[in-house]
N, C-alpha and C positions, 0 to 999 in steps of 0.2 A: 504494501499499499504504499501511497505518496504521503510523506510527512505535511502535516499541517502547520503553518506558523502559529504559535500559542505564547501567551505571555510568559514572562519569567518572574517567579516571586519567590520570597523567602519562605523556607520551610523549617520548622524546628523540629529536631529529631530527638526523641528520647533515647537515652542510652543506658546501658547498665550498671555504669560507674557513677562517677560523682558528678552531678550537674547535667547540662544538655549540650550538644554540639549544634552549631546552627550554620547551614551551608545553602547554595543555590541549587535549586532542582527545577527542570521543566515538568510541567503536569500535562503531559499529553491528553487532550480532551477527546480525542477519537481518530480512528483510522490509522494511526502510526503503530503503535505497539499494544494496542487494546483492541480485541475483539469482544463482541457481546453475543454473538451467535456460535462461534466455533467452541471446540473442546480439546484440552491438551491429551495427548496420547495416555492412555491408561487412568483418566481422570474422569470422574462423572461432573464435568465443569461446564456451566452455562457462559463464562466468559474467562479471558486469559490474557497475560500480558507476556512479552517475550523479550528474554535476554539474548542478544544477538551481536553485540558490540565486544569485541575481545578487549578486556582490561580496561573499558571505560569506565571512570568515576561520575560522570554527571550525563544527563541526556538520554536521548532515544537509545534503547536496546541495553543500557547498564543496569546492573544489578541493583543499584540505589534507585535509579528510575521505577524500576519493576516493583520495589517494595513501596515507594511513595503513591505509585498508582493503585497497588492493591489495598493501599490503606483508604481509598477514596472510592466509595461505592458508585459514584457517578461515572467514572472510569473503567472500573473493574469490579462490577457487582458481584457479591457473594453466590455461590461459591467462588471464588477466583483462583485461577492456576497460574503459577510462574512458570513457565517452560523455557526450554534452553535450546538455542540453535547456534552456537559459537563455531565459527569456522576453525578448521584444523584439528578437529577432535578434542584434544585436551587442552583447557584453558584454566588460567588462573586469575581471580579478580584480587586486587592487594589494595582495599580502601584505605586512604590515608586517615580518614577518621572514622568514627563510630557509624554504623549502618543505622538507618531508622528501625526503631522497634515495630514488629508487626501489631498494631492495635485493632485491625479489622478481625471479625470471626471467620472462619471457614476460608481462609488461604492456604494454599497447598503450594509448596515450594518444590518443584518436582523436577531434578536434575537427571533423573533417568531417560528424560525427553532429550538428552543431548544426542544427536546422531553419533552412531559408533558404541553407544552403551550397551556392554553385554554383561553387567553384573557387578562390576566393579566402579566406583566414581571415576568421572572423566572431569569434572569442575571441581576446582578449589577455591575456596574463600580463604586468604591469607592474610593474617593480620600483623605481619610484621612490619608494615610501614604505618600502623596505627599505634601511637605511644598511650593512646588512652585505656584505662582498666575498664574496657567495655566487653561486651559479649560478642562472639562472632554472629550469633543470631539471637535477637531477644523476641520470645512469643508472649504476648500480652492480650491477644484478642479472643483465644479460646476457639478450640475445635479446629486448630491449625495443624498442617503437617509439614514435615521437613524430611525429604527424601532423595538419596543418591549423592549427596555432597561429601566432600573432603574438608574439614574445617579446622586450620591449623594456625599455631604462633599467634593466638590472641592473648591480650593481656588480662583478659578474664575467662571464663567457662566458652566452650565452644558454642553451647547453646543454653541460655537461661529461659526457663518457664515460670513466668509470674502471673499474677492479678486474674486470669481465667485458665481453666483447666480443659480437660477432654482432648489434649493435643496427642499426635502420634510422631514418633522419632524412629526412623527405618531405613535401614540400608546404607547407613552414613558411616564414614571413617571420621572420628572425632579425635583429635590429637595424632592422627597418622596421615602420612601422605599417601597420594593413590597408588603408589607400588604396594601399600599393604603392609610394607616392613620398616620404613623409615619414621621415626619420631618427629612430629611436628609440634612440639610441646606447647599446649596453651598454659598461661600461667594459672589459670583456674581449673575447673572441673571440666569433665567431658560433657556432662548433662547436670545442670543446677535445677532442682525441682522444689517450688515453693506453693503450687496449687494441686489440686486433686484431681484424681481420675485420669491419669496421663499412662500412656503406652510407649514403653522404650523397648523397641524390638518388634518380635512376633516369632510365628511358628513356622516359618519358611526360611530357607537360605536367602533368599532376596530381602527378607525383612530384617535380616541379621545386621545390627550395628557392630562396628569394631571399635571400641572405646579403650584406647591406650596412649600411653605416652605423654599424659598429661602431668603437670607438676602437682596439681590436687588429685582428687579422687575420679574415678571413672564415672560413677552416678552418684549424686547425693540428693537424699530426700529429707526435706526440713519441715517438720510440724506439720505435716498434712497426709491425707490418706486416700486409700482407693488407688494407688498406682500400680502399674505392673511392669516388671522387668524382666524379660524373657527372651530366650534364643540369642543373647549376645556373646561375644568375646571381650572380656574385659580384662586387659593387661597382656593381650597376646598379639601376634601378627594375624593377618587377615587369613593365612592357612592354618592357625591354630596350633603351630607347632613350636613357636619360639618366643620369649618373653619380650614384651615392649612394656615395660613397667609403667603404671602410674605410680608417681613418687609418693602418694599418702596411701589410701585404701582402693580396693575394687569398688565397692559398694558402701555408702554410708547411710544410716538411718539415725536421725537425730531429733533433737528437740520435741520428743512426744510424739512424733510420727508414728500411727498406727494404722492398721489395717492395710498393708500393702504387701505385694506378693513379689518375691525374687525367686524366678523359676516357676515349677509348676510340677504337675504329676505326670506329665508326659515327656517323652524324649524331646519332642519338639519344643517344648518350653524352657529345656535345660539351658542355663548360661554356663559358659566355662570361664571360671573367675580366677586367673593363674598369673603367677610372676610379678605381683604387684609388691610395692616396697615394704608395706605394712601388713594389714589384715585383708585377706579376702573380702571379708563383710566385717563392717564395724558398726553396732547399735548401742548409743548411749543417749541420755538425756539429762536436762539438769532437774527442774521441779516435777515436771510431768512424766507420767509413764509412758516409754515405747511399748506399746501392747497390741496384740493381735494381729502382729506380721507373721507371714508365712515364709520359710525359707527353705525350698524343697527341690529335690531333684537335681541340684547342681554339681557339677564337676568344680571342686575348688582345690587348686594346687596341680592340676594334671593337664596334658594336653588336650585338644578336642577329641581325641579317640579315647582318652581315658587311659592311656596305656604308659605315658612318660611323666615324670614328676617335673612340674615346673612350680615350685613352692612359692607360697606366699610367707611371710614371717609367721603368722598365724592364720589359720583357715577361718575361724569365726571368733570375733572378740565381741563380748558383751560388757558393757561398763556398767553405769550406775542407771538405777531406775528403769530397768528393763524386766517386765512380768507379761506374763500370759502371752506368750509368743510360741510358735511351732517350728522345729527345726527338725526336718524328716526326710530321709531318703537322699541325702547328700553323700557323694564320694569326697573326703577331704584327705589330702596329700600335702605335707606342709614341711618345711625346715624346722619348723618350731612347733607349737602346740596345735591341737586340734580345736575344740571348742573351751575358751578361757571365759570365765563369768565372774566378774569382780563382784558384782552387787553392790547396793541392795536391789532386790528383786526376788519375786517368786513366782511359780507356776509356769516355768518354761519347761514344753514337752521337747524332748531330745530323742528322736524316734526312729530307728530303722536305718540309720546312718553307718557308714563304714569309714574307717580310718586306716592308713597306712603310711609308713616312713616318716612319722613325727618323733623328733627327739624328746618332745615334752608330753604329757598326759594328753589322752585323747579327749576327755572331758575334766577340766579342772575348775572345780567350784570354790570360790575364794581367792582363787588364784595362787594358793600357797603350798602348791602339791597335794599328794594324796590326802584326802581326809579320813581318818580313822572314823568307823562307826561308834555311836554312842548307845548307851542302853537307854532302849524305848524311843530314840530318835528325837528327844526334846530340844536339840541345840538349834540356832538361829544362824542365818546368812543366806548366801546366795541359793536359791531354791530351797532355803531352810535346811541346807546341808542334809537332804533326804539320803538315809542310809543306803547302802548298798547291798545286794543280794549276798550271802555266802552260801556256798555250795556245800551240800552233804556229800554228793558223789555224782559221777557221771558215767554211763555204761552204754555200750554198743552190742547190740545181738541181732543177728539176721538183717542188718542194715536199718534197724531202729534204735534210734539214739533216746536215751531217757537221763535227764538230769533233774536232780532234786535238790531244793534250795529252801533257804530260810531268809525271811525279811523281818526285821524288827523295827516297827513303828508304833510300838503298842501305847507310846505316851501322846501320841498325835491324835486328839479326839476327833479331827475333822477328816481323818483319812479312814474312809470306808471301802476303799478298793486299790489294789496295787497290780499294775502291770509289770510283769516280768518280761523282759527281752534278751533272747539267748542270742549269743555270737560265737562263731569260730574266731579264734584269735591267732595272732602270729607265734612263733615259737617262744617270744619272750614273754608271753601273757599279757603284753601291755597295750595292744591294739585291737580293735574289733575290725577284723578284715571281712566277714561276711555275715549278715543278718540270717539267722535260721528259722526263729519261731518267736511269738509272744504269746503270752496267756493272762487274762485278767482273772484276778482271784479276790473275792469278797473278804473283807476285814482289813485290819490294819496290823497284823502280826501273823506271819506264814512260816510254818513249822514242817519241813520236809516235803511241800508240794512239788509235785511232778510235771514236768514238761515232757512230752514225746513227740519226737519227728520221725516220721516214717521217711524212708528212702533218704537218710541224711547224707549230705555230701562231706562227710568226715570219715577218719579211720582212727584206729586204736593208736593212742598216744597224743592226737590232736589235743589243742588247749580250747578250753572255753571261757569266756568271761560273760557277764551278764549286768543289765541295769534294771532298777527298779523306779516306777513313775507312780506317783501319788495321786489319787483321786477323791473326790468328796463324796462319790456314789459307789455302790456295790458294782454297777455296770462299767465303771472305768469310762465315764463320756464327760463329767466335768473335772477340769484339772484342779489340783489342790497345791501342794508343796512344788510338785516338778519333779523331774529327773534327777537320778543320783549320777555320780561318777561310775566308772566301770569298776565291777567286782575284782578282787583276787580271782587268779585264774585256777581252773582245775583241769587236770589230763583226763582223758577218756580211757576208761580201762574196759576189757572183756567183760561179759557177764556169764559166770559160770552157773549152770542151774544148780541149786542148793538142795540138800537132801530135804524130804518132807515126810513127816509121820503120819500115821493113820489115826491120830487121836482126834478128838473131839474139841480141843483147845482153843481153835481158831484156825483162820487163813495161815498159810504158810507163803511167805514172799517168793516171787517167782521173776524170771527175767521177762522182758516185754514180750516173749513169744508165748509166754503162758505155760512153759514147761517146768517140770520138777523131776527129781530123782526119788521116788516114792521109796519108803522104808517103813517097817513097822516098828512102833514104839516098843519098848522092852516090856515083856510081860503081855504084849497084846498080840492074839493070833493074827498071822500074817494072812491077810485077805486083799488081793489086788482087785481094785475096782477099775471099770472102764466107763465112766460117764461120758456123755456126748460133750462135754465142754471140759476145760481145765479144772481140776480139783481145787485150785487156790484162786481166791478174789484177784480181780485187779487191782493195781496200786491205788491208792487213795488219790481223789482229784485228777481223774485220767484226762488227758487232753491229748488230742492227736493233730499235729499242725500239717498243713500241705507245704511243700518245699518253697521257699521264696521265689518270687517272680524277678526275673533278671531286669536291672535298669537300663540295659542296653537295648 
């Protein structure tokens, strides 16, 4: 289309730093880089503006002009898409001052429209010429989308989300150049979130963000709820094979942020959070609790395949005022600790995770090393220092594993149920390598209760560890104090069928297969019986668990 002459006027641009920056921008009223009837590729848009001038700071076809137009509904009515058609394939925009915040709702910045795009970013926003402490992009309008960009070397975060929520960030390289391996350190975080209900990433490879190489953390959620971080590589290169560290943490959950999800229950929702300088995930708060957050199904400290160690200093760190969160089904490999919980805080459920290669404890309540059990479990602290199980024994017969445990929380009146989780450990007995089974038992004091696992993936001599999680109801549905540290380990022994007498003094213990070697009691006539079922009763509290499902 032919450019139309339009007046030039002053536009004040809100920045993510201190104050505002003022510059001249042309607002194209019609016909040049705004279309009210077309739609950008891959977007359900009714209007669009086009970025088509390489490295232009002002005027038609520049990134700045496109953002100005998107903020004015008369030029690009919502939903408005900013599409790209820069010549020469890969192009970089280096704005010398802060770009205008997106204040309009339903703006879609879609760099996957750049010709030649085939799954990795071609368009870079480079803040190296901008000395202001501003974000690469600031989303303030709500329901906005940023897709397919590389955003590097800004003096603030790559993307700041404030004022209005329900935004989507997908398919970007944040803090890493378009080659997918070279850090382009932003001085802030990869994504800084202070509004609710945003989605960072997605469940497809195309939606994955690579959030690495930033001076701050990869993703920071401050004081808000309903955000989902899923399917991303955080602290790795785009191939998921080598560390490109964020210099602080992978993910931070701060200032009372609650009911956010990091990962999910499916493989597609898994984040790979590895190689970061401090913690993979850091959660802490000042006066209000971080509560109701779910950290599930992630690889923390591994490569994308889950086969190589690329450790964080600590996998998950829980600081102060962290209560009633769930950490479940994660694989944690780290050069330091697994889950470290300083406290105060209670009710954190740590369920079905696996730990390997950690030099520290897999779970450390109070961050002071292994905590001994106390009689009755009346002590207080992180997760109220829930007592661990203690093993009576563990045996294997005909492929069936039976473990018997005690748990003493008899002094804790609000504990009405205890969930015991059973794990195969490493040879040292310090780390839970594979989840085997779990069982809920009613009451606050367990004595010799049995957990039985059919076709258990263990052999004689393997070691087991266990955790206990307390609940305020007998069905183990409402969390109470939370999860313990790992128990001391027990080695699996073979089960030799014991001799049984033919007296009426009560049942004779048996192996899990139900067999005994019957003998007659002294002074009793020998009379061999052939009942249709084993002569001895099954163990107390029988439970038969199915083998755990693979996370892969």
